[in-house]
Structures are given as C-alpha cells and as structure tokens.
C-alpha positions as CSV (number, residue, x, y, z in Angstrom):
1,X,0.1,-0.2,0.2
2,X,1.4,3.2,-1.0
3,X,1.4,6.2,1.3
4,X,-0.9,9.1,1.2
5,X,-1.8,12.1,2.9
6,X,-4.1,11.8,5.6
7,X,-5.6,14.6,7.4
8,X,-7.6,14.5,10.9
9,X,-8.7,17.1,13.1
10,X,-5.8,18.6,15.9
11,X,-8.0,18.3,18.4
12,X,-7.6,14.6,18.8
13,X,-8.3,12.7,21.6
14,X,-5.9,13.6,24.4
15,X,-3.9,11.1,26.3
16,X,-5.0,10.1,29.6
17,X,-4.3,12.8,31.9
18,X,-3.1,15.4,29.1
19,X,-4.4,18.9,29.5
20,X,-5.0,21.2,26.5
21,X,-3.7,24.9,26.9
22,X,-2.8,28.2,25.7
23,X,-0.9,30.9,26.0
24,X,-1.6,34.7,25.0
25,X,1.2,36.6,23.5
26,X,1.6,40.1,22.3
27,X,-0.1,40.9,19.2
28,X,-3.0,38.6,20.0
29,X,-1.3,35.3,18.9
30,X,-2.2,32.2,20.8
31,X,0.2,29.4,21.2
32,X,-1.6,25.8,21.8
33,X,0.0,22.9,23.9
34,X,-1.0,20.2,26.2
35,X,0.6,19.4,29.2
36,X,0.6,16.0,31.2
37,X,1.4,16.4,34.8
38,X,4.1,14.0,35.9
39,X,2.2,10.7,37.7
40,X,5.1,11.0,40.8
41,X,6.5,14.4,41.0
42,X,10.0,14.5,42.0
43,X,10.7,17.9,41.1
44,X,12.8,17.1,37.8
45,X,12.7,19.7,34.9
46,X,10.2,19.1,32.7
47,X,10.3,18.0,28.6
48,X,9.8,20.1,26.5
49,X,8.9,18.2,22.7
50,X,9.1,20.2,19.5
51,X,8.3,19.4,16.1
52,X,9.7,20.4,13.1
53,X,9.0,22.2,9.9
54,X,5.2,22.3,8.5
55,X,4.5,19.8,11.6
56,X,2.5,20.0,14.7
57,X,2.6,18.7,18.0
58,X,0.7,15.5,17.3
59,X,4.4,14.4,15.9
60,X,4.6,13.8,19.6
61,X,1.0,12.5,19.8
62,X,2.6,8.6,19.9
63,X,5.1,9.4,22.4
64,X,3.7,10.9,24.8
65,X,0.9,8.0,25.6
66,X,3.9,5.4,25.6
67,X,6.7,7.2,27.4
68,X,7.8,6.6,31.3
69,X,8.9,9.8,31.5
70,X,5.5,11.6,32.5
71,X,6.6,9.1,35.7
72,X,8.5,11.9,37.2
73,X,8.3,14.9,34.8
74,X,5.5,16.7,33.4
75,X,5.6,16.5,29.3
76,X,4.7,19.3,27.1
77,X,4.3,19.3,23.6
78,X,3.7,22.2,21.6
79,X,2.1,23.9,18.2
80,X,4.9,26.3,17.5
81,X,3.4,29.5,16.2
82,X,2.4,29.6,12.4
83,X,1.3,25.7,13.6
84,X,-1.6,23.5,13.9
85,X,-3.3,24.8,17.0
86,X,-1.3,27.8,17.0
87,X,-2.2,30.5,13.9
88,X,-0.3,33.6,13.3
89,X,-1.1,35.8,10.2
90,X,2.7,37.4,10.7
91,X,6.3,36.7,10.8
92,X,7.6,33.6,12.4
93,X,11.3,32.6,13.1
94,X,13.3,31.4,15.6
95,X,14.1,34.5,17.8
96,X,9.7,34.0,17.9
97,X,9.6,30.8,18.8
98,X,12.3,31.1,21.0
99,X,10.8,33.7,23.2
100,X,7.6,32.1,23.1
101,X,8.7,29.1,24.5
102,X,10.5,31.0,27.6
103,X,7.4,32.9,28.0
104,X,5.5,29.4,28.5
105,X,7.9,27.8,30.6
106,X,7.1,31.1,32.9
107,X,3.7,30.6,32.5
108,X,3.8,26.8,33.6
109,X,6.4,28.1,36.6
110,X,9.2,26.1,35.3
111,X,12.8,27.2,36.1
112,X,14.3,24.8,33.6
113,X,13.4,22.5,31.1
114,X,14.6,19.6,29.2
115,X,14.3,20.6,25.5
116,X,13.6,17.3,22.6
117,X,13.3,18.8,19.1
118,X,13.0,17.0,15.8
119,X,14.9,18.9,13.0
120,X,13.7,22.6,13.0
121,X,12.4,21.5,16.5
122,X,16.2,21.1,17.2
123,X,17.3,24.5,16.0
124,X,14.4,26.1,18.2
125,X,16.4,24.1,21.1
126,X,19.4,25.3,20.4
127,X,18.4,29.0,19.5
128,X,17.0,28.5,23.5
129,X,20.1,26.9,24.9
130,X,22.1,29.9,23.1
131,X,19.7,32.7,24.5
132,X,18.9,31.2,28.4
133,X,21.5,28.7,29.0
134,X,19.5,28.9,32.7
135,X,16.7,27.9,31.5
136,X,17.9,24.9,29.8
137,X,19.0,21.8,32.0
138,X,19.6,19.7,28.7
139,X,18.7,18.7,25.1
140,X,18.0,16.1,22.9
141,X,18.3,17.0,19.3
142,X,17.0,14.7,17.0
143,X,18.6,15.0,13.0
144,X,19.4,19.0,14.1
145,X,20.1,20.6,10.8
146,X,23.9,21.2,10.8
147,X,24.2,23.6,7.5
148,X,28.1,22.6,6.8
149,X,26.7,18.9,6.8
150,X,24.1,19.5,4.1
151,X,24.3,18.0,0.6
152,X,23.1,18.0,-2.7
153,X,19.8,19.9,-3.6
154,X,19.7,20.7,0.0
155,X,23.0,22.5,0.2
156,X,21.5,24.8,-2.8
157,X,18.3,25.4,-1.0
158,X,20.4,26.9,2.1
159,X,22.1,29.0,0.0
160,X,18.9,29.9,-1.4
161,X,17.9,31.4,1.5
162,X,17.5,35.2,1.0
163,X,15.1,34.5,-2.5
164,X,13.0,32.6,0.2
165,X,13.3,35.3,2.6
166,X,11.8,37.7,-0.2
167,X,9.0,35.6,-1.6
168,X,7.7,35.4,2.1
169,X,7.9,38.6,2.4
170,X,5.7,38.8,-0.9
171,X,3.5,36.0,-0.1
172,X,2.7,38.0,3.5
173,X,1.9,41.4,1.4
174,X,-0.6,39.4,-0.8
175,X,-1.9,37.8,2.4
176,X,-2.4,41.7,4.0
177,X,-4.4,42.6,0.9
178,X,-6.8,39.2,1.6
179,X,-5.4,37.0,-1.0
180,X,-4.9,34.0,1.0
181,X,-6.5,30.8,1.7
182,X,-9.0,30.8,4.0
183,X,-8.8,27.5,5.9
184,X,-5.8,25.1,6.3
185,X,-6.5,21.3,6.7
186,X,-5.5,20.2,9.9
187,X,-2.8,17.8,9.8
188,X,-2.7,14.4,12.0
189,X,1.0,13.4,11.9
190,X,0.0,10.6,14.4
191,X,-2.0,8.5,11.9
192,X,0.2,8.9,8.9
193,X,2.7,7.6,10.9
194,X,0.9,4.7,11.3
195,X,0.0,4.3,7.6
196,X,3.5,4.8,6.9
197,X,4.6,1.9,9.0
198,X,2.2,-0.3,7.1
199,X,3.7,0.5,4.2
200,X,7.1,0.0,4.6
201,X,9.1,-3.2,3.7
202,X,10.3,-3.1,0.5
203,X,12.4,-0.7,-1.2
204,X,9.6,0.8,-3.8
205,X,7.6,1.6,-0.5
206,X,10.5,3.2,1.4
207,X,11.4,5.3,-1.8
208,X,7.5,6.5,-1.7
209,X,8.2,6.8,1.8
210,X,10.5,9.5,1.5
211,X,9.0,11.1,-1.2
212,X,6.1,11.5,0.9
213,X,7.6,13.0,3.6
214,X,10.3,15.5,2.3
215,X,7.9,17.0,-0.2
216,X,7.0,20.5,-0.5
217,X,3.6,19.6,-2.4
218,X,2.6,17.6,0.5
219,X,3.2,20.1,3.0
220,X,1.9,23.2,1.6
221,X,-1.4,21.2,1.3
222,X,-1.8,21.8,5.0
223,X,0.8,24.7,5.9
224,X,0.4,28.1,4.9
225,X,2.6,29.2,1.9
226,X,4.8,32.2,3.5
227,X,5.4,30.6,6.6
228,X,6.5,27.9,5.0
229,X,9.1,29.6,2.8
230,X,9.7,31.1,5.8
231,X,10.7,28.2,7.6
232,X,12.9,27.3,4.6
233,X,14.9,30.5,5.7
234,X,14.7,29.6,9.6
235,X,15.7,25.8,8.6
236,X,19.6,26.8,7.2
237,X,20.4,29.7,9.6
238,X,23.4,29.2,11.6
239,X,22.2,29.2,15.2
240,X,25.0,28.2,17.9
241,X,28.3,26.7,17.6
242,X,27.8,23.3,19.6
243,X,31.1,24.2,21.8
244,X,29.0,27.1,23.0
245,X,26.2,24.9,24.3
246,X,27.2,23.9,27.9
247,X,24.2,21.8,29.0
248,X,24.3,18.2,28.6
249,X,23.4,17.4,25.0
250,X,22.0,13.9,23.4
251,X,22.2,13.8,19.8
252,X,20.4,11.7,17.5
253,X,21.4,10.9,13.8
254,X,19.6,9.0,11.3
255,X,21.9,7.0,9.2
256,X,20.2,7.3,5.9
257,X,21.6,10.5,5.3
258,X,18.6,11.8,3.4
259,X,19.3,15.6,3.8
260,X,23.1,15.7,5.3
261,X,26.3,13.6,5.0
262,X,26.3,11.6,8.0
263,X,30.4,11.5,8.9
264,X,30.2,15.5,8.8
265,X,27.0,15.3,11.1
266,X,28.9,12.9,13.8
267,X,31.9,15.4,13.7
268,X,29.9,18.2,14.1
269,X,27.3,16.6,16.8
270,X,31.0,14.8,18.4
271,X,31.9,19.2,19.4
272,X,28.9,19.7,22.3
273,X,31.4,19.7,25.4
274,X,29.0,17.5,27.4
275,X,27.6,15.5,24.3
276,X,26.8,12.0,23.5
277,X,26.0,11.2,19.8
278,X,23.9,7.9,18.9
279,X,22.9,6.9,15.4
280,X,19.5,5.4,14.4
281,X,18.8,2.9,11.2
282,X,16.2,4.9,9.3
283,X,16.1,8.2,7.0
284,X,15.4,11.6,8.5
285,X,11.9,10.6,10.9
286,X,13.2,8.3,13.7
287,X,9.9,8.8,15.6
288,X,8.0,8.0,12.4
289,X,11.0,4.8,11.6
290,X,11.9,3.5,14.6
291,X,9.4,5.4,17.3
292,X,10.1,2.5,20.2
293,X,14.3,2.5,19.8
294,X,13.6,6.7,20.2
295,X,11.6,6.7,23.4
296,X,13.9,3.9,24.8
297,X,17.2,5.9,24.1
298,X,15.4,9.2,25.1
299,X,14.3,7.6,28.5
300,X,17.4,6.1,29.2
301,X,19.2,9.4,28.5
302,X,17.3,11.4,30.7
303,X,17.0,9.1,33.3
304,X,20.3,11.0,34.2
305,X,19.2,14.4,33.8
306,X,17.6,16.6,36.8
C-alpha cells in the first residue's frame, strides 16, 4: 500500500491525563500546547517536545502515550507559532519561537526544561539554549540541521535562503491584501505515521515514504505558503556553535543521510562539550520509522538528567 496524505482534526483525543492549554502572546497570538502532569512528581525539569518543519504537536502524540518520562516529569508538547492550533498571520522565526517557549516556561512556573526537538525543532531548542542557557537543563536533538553537512540539492536550498525570505515577504504582502487561503486542512501526524509504517518493507515503499515525507507539495496542502517559505530560511540559519552549548546534550542521527552527510554530522555533533551521539538506522524521521527505539534512548538518557 502506498503512502498518501492523511488529515484529521488537531483536536484529537488527548492521552490520559493530558490537558490542553493556551498561552496568549503579544499581538494576540495564541500558542497552543498540551501538558501531562507527572504521575509521581519528583521536582525534575519538564520535558518540552518540539516538532519540525510544517509539522505540529501531533508529531509527539504516540510518544506521550507510551513514554515513561511522565512518571516523574511533566510533559509539554507545543504547536509552535504558525503551526497547528497556534495560527499566526504575521512573521514567524527562531527568535519568536524561542521567546514563546521561554514565556511558556514562565507560565508553567518551570525554572528549567529538557528540550527535545526534531529537525527544525532541534534548531529552536538550540536557539533557546544559546539565548537562555540557565533555563535549559538538557537538550535532545533529533537530526538537527548542521548547515555545513548538507548535501545534494539541500545545500543549494540553504544558499537560496535570501530568495525564500524575499518570497515569504511578497506572499505576506498578498495575504495582507486578503489574498490567502481561508482554511488550512488539519494534519494528524500520528495517523500518518501509523499508515507509513504499514507501508514500509520494500525498496519501492521506502522510496515512496521518503518522497511523501520530504514533499513540499504535500507540506503546502496543510501549511501556509508564507510560513513555509520563511521556515526554509529558519531551517538553515546558523544557530549556535556546538562548542558554546554547555548543558548535557543527546544527539540522535539518522543513518540514511537523506538531507546531510552522516560523517560530517557526527563530527559536528561530537563537538558538544557534554554531548553524546547515537545513531538510528532510518532515513530522517526516527519518530516515524523507529518510535520505540527513539523513545527508549530518550528515556534512558533523561534518567541521568535532573
């Protein structure tokens, strides 16, 4: 069976004990997130789960349902500004996402958090760690985007960032004139992941999987064009040199090297002063392809973090 686009309401049933919340930000932007309270509170930093490009908090639905982290830690999964149930008409970007997340920690009364981010979410986590290191207890970076390691057409896309920024500004201008899509179909990544796993098992199915999960056309069906163009800028922006990140850092790297060369990725990831690098046998979507393996790695590593 081939992989197809699959959408469902963002307001999917919450895992047991998960509570939907909203943070009001300047300009009237509402940042939606879900919080699962620790079953046995132990004073440990909450885990803040960050999705990737053109994604939303349903990326973490399956993880939240199954993880043991919620025994002693609060879990918070968030729709970054401009994604899912956090709609925004204006600009988006690393600085805004970073400030939203730090404000969210303030609202939750959390002095620190463990940030767990996939792809673009890893970039956002690094931005937070660079700006407010005292607020970040530890980092888990799943396939972060190290620009120096990009290969193929992704290297050229990174170099084209100024063109994407200009295009995003033009589209926002049209949006301001009322030329915009009135509705964006919601996207349920948990359901899409389940369908994808049913489809894997042959070279043809894997090729279709990569095509679907890296498809700009598919992303644009469920994501605003201006935001997508801006995210292509933010995705490839240098955030922080690994040498400057002092908190414990776990880096999980996909062996498939769909976007970046694995040897270069490992070399860069190895420069975190308190870092640990592990490899996962998949393409670029470990939470889809190897969910149990990823979950166990994160759980075991977080057991060592206050």
